Residue frames relative to the residue before (quaternion, step in Angstrom):
aa qw qx qy qz dx dy dz
G 1.0000 0.0000 0.0000 0.0000 0.00 0.00 0.00
E 0.4850 -0.6350 0.5179 0.3053 3.50 -1.45 0.06
L 0.6838 -0.4860 0.3540 0.4135 3.53 -1.27 0.36
G 0.7383 -0.3364 0.2360 0.5349 3.57 0.92 -0.70
K 0.3446 -0.7042 0.5895 0.1943 3.52 -1.32 0.36
L 0.0000 -0.8071 0.5899 -0.0237 3.58 -0.71 1.05
D 0.5262 -0.6184 0.4907 0.3160 3.52 -1.15 0.55
C 0.7887 0.1329 -0.0776 0.5951 3.64 1.12 -0.53
K 0.5362 -0.6036 0.4903 0.3284 3.51 -1.35 0.35
L 0.4680 -0.6779 0.5216 0.2221 3.50 -1.34 0.59
S 0.3885 -0.6955 0.5420 0.2676 3.58 -1.09 0.56
T 0.7860 0.0931 -0.0062 0.6111 3.58 1.17 -0.80
F 0.0948 -0.7445 0.6586 0.0553 3.56 -1.19 0.74
L 0.1207 -0.8034 0.5822 0.0313 3.57 -0.55 1.22
V 0.1360 -0.7567 0.6371 0.0546 3.50 -0.93 1.09
D 0.0369 0.8354 -0.5403 0.0939 3.54 -0.06 1.33
V 0.3511 0.6659 -0.5538 0.3558 3.43 0.48 1.41
D 0.3179 -0.7799 0.4919 0.2210 3.61 -0.94 0.57
F 0.3396 0.7607 -0.5115 0.2109 3.63 1.01 0.50
M 0.4887 0.6513 -0.4516 0.3647 3.60 1.22 -0.01
R 0.6362 0.5650 -0.3366 0.4033 3.57 1.18 -0.36
F 0.6281 0.5440 -0.3276 0.4498 3.50 1.32 -0.19
P 0.6215 -0.5834 0.3630 0.3763 3.63 -1.07 0.56
E 0.7529 0.2994 -0.1728 0.5600 3.57 1.09 -0.69
V 0.1591 -0.7814 0.5985 0.0768 3.59 -0.23 1.29
P 0.5605 -0.6311 0.3898 0.3683 3.63 -0.78 0.72
E 0.5500 -0.6671 0.3914 0.3152 3.56 -0.71 0.99
L 0.6329 0.5425 -0.3403 0.4351 3.56 0.95 -0.82
F 0.6565 0.5267 -0.3189 0.4357 3.65 0.96 -0.79
I 0.7572 0.2739 -0.2059 0.5561 3.68 1.02 -0.46
S 0.4438 0.6816 -0.4695 0.3435 3.53 1.09 0.72
H 0.5855 -0.5716 0.4300 0.3815 3.61 -1.13 0.45
R 0.5924 0.5939 -0.3454 0.4208 3.60 1.07 -0.70
F 0.6771 0.4895 -0.2912 0.4659 3.51 0.88 -1.11
W 0.7371 0.4450 -0.2648 0.4342 3.58 0.75 -0.93
R 0.5706 0.5462 -0.3877 0.4752 3.61 1.14 -0.49
E 0.7071 0.4746 -0.2510 0.4603 3.55 0.83 -0.97
T 0.6235 0.5310 -0.3312 0.4686 3.54 1.16 -0.63
W 0.6768 0.4727 -0.2996 0.4783 3.59 0.93 -0.87
A 0.6202 0.5377 -0.3618 0.4419 3.61 1.12 -0.60
L 0.6207 0.5534 -0.3399 0.4392 3.62 1.12 -0.44
L 0.7032 0.5045 -0.2524 0.4327 3.60 1.26 -0.55
C 0.5649 -0.5347 0.5017 0.3785 3.55 -1.30 0.46
P 0.6650 -0.5036 0.3306 0.4414 3.67 -1.17 0.33
D 0.7566 0.3274 -0.2092 0.5260 3.65 1.04 -0.54
G 0.3355 0.7513 -0.4883 0.2907 3.60 1.25 0.52
A 0.2199 -0.7498 0.6171 0.0925 3.46 -1.47 0.49
V 0.2655 -0.7206 0.6225 0.1505 3.44 -1.38 0.50
A 0.0902 -0.7758 0.6223 0.0521 3.58 -0.88 0.98
V 0.1016 -0.8139 0.5721 0.0028 3.53 -0.80 1.15
N 0.3989 -0.6836 0.5645 0.2342 3.56 -0.82 1.04
V 0.0498 -0.8152 0.5760 -0.0357 3.56 -0.66 1.26
I 0.1720 0.8316 -0.5110 0.1331 3.51 1.25 0.57
G 0.8375 0.1419 -0.0945 0.5191 3.70 -0.75 0.89
C 0.4480 0.7286 -0.4325 0.2852 3.61 1.18 0.03
D 0.5022 -0.5979 0.5178 0.3496 3.60 -1.06 0.64
R 0.3686 -0.7889 0.4615 0.1699 3.53 -0.51 1.21
S 0.6817 0.4515 -0.3189 0.4794 3.55 1.18 0.02
A 0.8190 0.3088 -0.1683 0.4534 3.63 0.02 -1.27
S 0.7414 0.4303 -0.2593 0.4449 3.63 0.56 -1.11
L 0.6742 0.4839 -0.3050 0.4672 3.53 0.95 -0.93
H 0.6413 0.5528 -0.3128 0.4305 3.60 0.95 -0.82
S 0.6393 0.5368 -0.2806 0.4737 3.48 1.11 -0.92
L 0.6663 0.5020 -0.3094 0.4563 3.55 0.95 -0.95
V 0.6772 0.5005 -0.3116 0.4403 3.54 0.86 -1.04
T 0.6479 0.5381 -0.3191 0.4345 3.57 0.89 -0.92
V 0.6994 0.4460 -0.2810 0.4826 3.64 0.80 -0.88
A 0.6934 0.5045 -0.2917 0.4238 3.53 0.75 -0.98
T 0.6934 0.4442 -0.2887 0.4883 3.62 0.90 -0.80
A 0.6269 0.5401 -0.3523 0.4373 3.62 1.04 -0.67
C 0.7074 0.4801 -0.2465 0.4564 3.59 1.10 -0.66
A 0.4869 0.6876 -0.4082 0.3514 3.55 1.29 -0.21
P 0.4987 -0.6799 0.4388 0.3105 3.59 -0.91 0.71
G 0.7830 0.1146 -0.0766 0.6065 3.57 1.27 -0.30
P 0.7242 -0.4478 0.2764 0.4456 3.53 -1.23 -0.01
V 0.0162 0.7952 -0.6037 0.0539 3.51 -0.78 1.02
G 0.2627 -0.7383 0.5990 0.1642 3.62 -1.25 0.29
A 0.3177 -0.7122 0.5950 0.1942 3.49 -1.42 0.09
L 0.0458 -0.7799 0.6240 -0.0143 3.55 -1.02 0.95
L 0.2305 -0.7576 0.6035 0.0934 3.51 -0.85 1.12
V 0.0874 -0.7750 0.6248 0.0368 3.61 -0.59 1.07
E 0.0498 0.7796 -0.6150 0.1077 3.54 -0.86 1.23
P 0.6619 -0.4460 0.3804 0.4672 3.54 -1.34 0.23
E 0.6543 -0.5533 0.3622 0.3669 3.62 -1.11 0.72
D 0.7884 0.3035 -0.1540 0.5124 3.64 0.89 -0.82
A 0.1845 0.8541 -0.4725 0.1151 3.59 1.23 0.43
E 0.6473 0.5334 -0.3010 0.4537 3.64 1.05 -0.84
H 0.7754 0.3934 -0.1829 0.4588 3.56 0.97 -0.71
R 0.5702 0.5966 -0.3688 0.4276 3.63 1.26 -0.01
T 0.4029 -0.6782 0.5486 0.2770 3.56 -1.20 0.41
W 0.1542 -0.8039 0.5729 0.0420 3.61 -0.64 1.19
T 0.0590 -0.7929 0.6063 0.0142 3.54 -1.05 0.82
P 0.6876 -0.4442 0.3441 0.4599 3.60 -1.17 0.04
M 0.7050 0.4430 -0.2610 0.4885 3.55 1.08 -0.69
M 0.7614 0.1401 -0.1365 0.6180 3.53 1.33 -0.15
P 0.0514 -0.8485 0.5266 0.0116 3.57 0.41 1.29
R 0.6521 -0.5247 0.3905 0.3833 3.54 -1.32 0.48
A 0.3185 -0.7679 0.5234 0.1870 3.52 -0.62 0.98
G 0.2269 0.7989 -0.5424 0.1267 3.61 -1.10 0.54
V 0.1166 -0.7472 0.6470 0.0975 3.60 -1.19 0.50
L 0.2130 -0.7430 0.6240 0.1150 3.51 -0.98 0.98
I 0.0971 -0.7823 0.6144 0.0328 3.55 -0.74 1.10
L 0.0798 -0.7745 0.6273 0.0181 3.50 -0.88 1.07
G 0.3454 0.7317 -0.5141 0.2846 3.54 -0.86 1.02
P 0.7699 -0.3258 0.2444 0.4914 3.60 -1.29 -0.10
R 0.5454 -0.6680 0.4113 0.2953 3.55 -0.89 1.00
E 0.6208 0.5524 -0.3445 0.4368 3.56 1.02 -0.67
Q 0.6619 0.4984 -0.3057 0.4692 3.54 1.03 -0.73
L 0.6441 0.5236 -0.3111 0.4628 3.50 1.05 -0.94
Q 0.6302 0.5482 -0.3296 0.4402 3.63 1.00 -0.74
Q 0.6196 0.5293 -0.3073 0.4915 3.56 1.13 -0.84
I 0.6779 0.4791 -0.3092 0.4641 3.61 0.89 -0.81
Q 0.6530 0.5417 -0.2974 0.4378 3.50 1.00 -0.93
H 0.7709 0.3629 -0.1816 0.4910 3.55 1.01 -0.83
S 0.4853 0.6314 -0.4643 0.3877 3.65 1.21 0.23
P 0.6047 -0.5725 0.4227 0.3575 3.62 -1.24 0.60
């Protein structure tokens, strides 16, 4: 099946689940099928925001970005938004590293990155 049928396209798709913190991210979430169908739900300038709280900042995040951007219908970028002092804080299972990964048009991501 498909992710869903809508009468209109979405400007934003929010993935607010915290399974990115676990060693085994569900295969469907990092599959080409999921991301092709996700991008198909969005307007041409739409974006996807993924809760990446507690996520391994190397392997899992890299895999997600690689697959998601490869499946986009046009050029997109990725922006990781974290607390300002994220690199210098101590993170634990009870207080996992916070973050949101935004995938979308590079121009929009640049505006977000350079906003106060």
